[in-house]
C-alpha positions as CSV (number, residue, x, y, z in Angstrom):
1,X,80.8,113.2,103.0
2,X,80.1,114.8,105.8
3,X,81.6,115.1,110.1
4,X,80.5,111.4,110.2
5,X,83.3,110.1,108.3
6,X,87.6,109.6,109.1
7,X,90.3,108.1,107.5
8,X,94.1,107.3,108.5
9,X,96.9,105.0,106.9
10,X,97.8,102.8,109.2
11,X,101.2,101.0,108.3
12,X,102.1,99.4,105.2
13,X,99.6,101.8,103.4
14,X,97.0,100.2,104.6
15,X,93.8,103.2,104.5
16,X,91.2,102.4,106.8
17,X,87.9,104.8,107.1
18,X,85.8,104.5,110.0
19,X,81.9,105.8,109.2
20,X,80.0,106.3,112.7
21,X,76.7,107.1,110.5
22,X,76.7,103.3,108.7
23,X,78.3,102.1,111.6
24,X,81.1,100.0,108.8
25,X,84.9,100.7,107.6
26,X,86.5,99.7,104.9
27,X,90.3,98.2,104.5
28,X,91.9,99.8,101.3
29,X,95.3,97.1,100.7
30,X,97.8,99.0,98.4
31,X,97.7,95.3,96.8
32,X,94.6,95.5,96.2
33,X,91.5,94.6,97.8
34,X,88.9,96.4,99.4
35,X,87.2,94.9,102.2
36,X,83.7,97.0,104.1
37,X,83.8,95.2,107.3
38,X,80.4,96.0,110.3
39,X,77.4,94.3,110.8
40,X,74.7,94.7,108.7
41,X,77.5,94.5,105.6
42,X,80.6,92.5,105.3
43,X,81.9,92.5,101.7
44,X,85.5,92.0,99.7
45,X,85.7,93.7,96.3
46,X,88.8,91.7,95.0
47,X,88.6,88.5,97.1
48,X,86.5,86.9,100.0
49,X,85.5,86.9,102.8
50,X,84.6,83.7,105.0
51,X,81.9,85.3,107.4
52,X,81.1,82.9,111.2
53,X,77.8,83.3,113.0
54,X,79.1,83.2,116.5
55,X,76.5,83.7,119.0
56,X,74.7,86.7,120.7
57,X,74.6,87.5,117.6
58,X,78.2,88.4,116.6
59,X,80.4,87.7,113.3
60,X,84.3,86.2,112.9
61,X,85.1,86.8,109.4
62,X,88.9,86.2,107.4
63,X,89.8,87.5,104.9
64,X,91.3,85.5,102.0
65,X,93.8,87.5,100.1
66,X,94.5,89.7,103.2
67,X,94.6,87.8,106.1
68,X,92.8,89.9,107.5
69,X,90.8,89.1,110.4
70,X,88.2,89.2,113.5
71,X,84.8,89.6,114.6
72,X,81.7,92.1,114.9
73,X,79.7,92.3,117.9
74,X,76.4,92.2,117.8
75,X,76.7,96.2,118.8
76,X,78.5,97.1,115.5
77,X,81.8,97.1,117.8
78,X,85.2,95.5,115.8
79,X,87.8,93.8,116.6
80,X,90.2,93.8,113.5
81,X,93.8,92.0,112.8
82,X,95.8,92.6,110.2
83,X,97.5,90.2,108.9
84,X,101.1,92.6,110.0
85,X,100.2,92.2,113.4
86,X,98.4,95.3,113.9
87,X,94.8,94.5,116.4
88,X,92.2,97.3,116.6
89,X,89.3,98.2,118.1
90,X,86.2,100.0,116.4
91,X,83.4,101.2,118.9
92,X,80.8,102.9,117.4
93,X,79.1,104.7,120.4
94,X,75.8,106.4,119.9
95,X,75.1,108.5,116.4
96,X,78.2,111.4,115.7
97,X,78.0,115.0,116.8
98,X,79.6,117.8,115.0
99,X,79.4,121.1,116.9
100,X,83.0,121.7,116.6
101,X,84.3,120.6,119.7
102,X,87.5,118.4,119.3
103,X,85.6,115.8,121.6
104,X,83.2,115.0,118.9
105,X,86.0,114.7,116.7
106,X,87.5,111.6,115.0
107,X,89.6,111.1,118.1
108,X,86.5,112.3,120.5
109,X,85.2,109.7,118.5
110,X,87.2,106.7,117.2
111,X,89.8,107.6,119.5
112,X,92.7,107.4,116.5
113,X,94.9,110.7,115.1
114,X,93.6,110.8,112.1
115,X,91.8,113.1,109.4
116,X,88.1,114.0,108.3
117,X,87.2,113.1,104.9
118,X,85.3,115.9,103.1
């Protein structure tokens, strides 16, 4: 992988991977379904995802089995609501830069305390 991908384990064992270069997230649910969410790609593995096209290029989505849902803005910003009530916003700000400084690491790019995937 690379410096543009990060992962964090959320409550209830849900793993969130953030890919800054490709501008999407992957949710790996402990019950099995995997959800790939981004402006250019919305896909469920092990579950169906209903997608609504909204004005201005935005998309709404609802995952069938895991009950996650949310909105993807036209610029790629993802507003995610998990079944357990946790709401997250993932913003992608330009291309990821890896020059070794902390503000260019995961916390500087996505505001989460997470670990870089190698």
